[in-house]
C-alpha positions, -999 to 999 in steps of 0.1 A, spaced: -797 41 -293 -816 63 -317 -845 65 -293 -822 79 -266 -808 104 -291 -844 115 -300 -852 119 -263 -821 140 -257 -829 162 -287 -864 168 -274 -850 179 -240 -827 203 -257 -855 216 -279 -875 223 -247 -845 243 -233 -842 263 -266 -880 270 -264 -876 283 -229 -848 306 -240 -869 318 -269 -897 328 -245 -875 343 -218 -845 357 -238 -835 391 -226 -830 406 -261 -846 400 -294 -814 386 -308 -812 360 -281 -848 350 -291 -838 348 -327 -808 326 -319 -830 303 -298 -856 299 -325 -828 292 -350 -814 266 -326 -849 251 -323 -851 248 -361 -817 232 -363 -827 207 -336 -859 200 -355 -838 190 -385 -818 167 -363 -850 152 -349 -864 146 -384 -832 128 -394 -832 107 -362 -869 98 -369 -859 88 -404 -833 64 -390 -857 51 -364 -884 42 -390 -858 31 -416 -870 57 -441 -839 76 -455 -862 99 -475 -867 119 -443 -832 132 -448 -845 151 -479 -872 166 -458 -847 176 -431 -825 193 -457 -854 213 -471 -864 223 -436 -828 234 -429 -828 257 -459 -862 272 -449 -849 277 -414 -818 295 -426 -836 318 -450 -862 326 -423 -836 335 -398 -818 358 -421 -851 375 -431 -861 380 -395 -827 393 -385 -827 419 -414 -862 429 -405 -853 435 -368 -822 453 -378 -839 478 -402 -870 481 -381 -848 497 -354 -839 526 -378 -806 513 -390 -798 522 -426 -786 495 -450 -749 498 -459 -740 519 -489 -718 502 -515 -688 520 -529 -695 538 -562 -732 546 -554 -744 581 -552 -757 591 -518 
């Protein structure tokens, strides 16, 4: 059963990779890469269950945190590289 889940995750990862390469906008590509990272976390967890090594879940959690921080960083970079200004907080002098 876990082998079928791993195969299905690999197929969906291929579809996300195709979307990352073909996506019409940069934000579609970022979302596809984020989905690919999330599916990688799922694949690591399934592999841990297949090999009866629960410590792979710790690796999957660390990878999920790195994926999240990386996605936020790339999104901020793309947003401010286009010339958008960061929001001004109330109480700051302009």
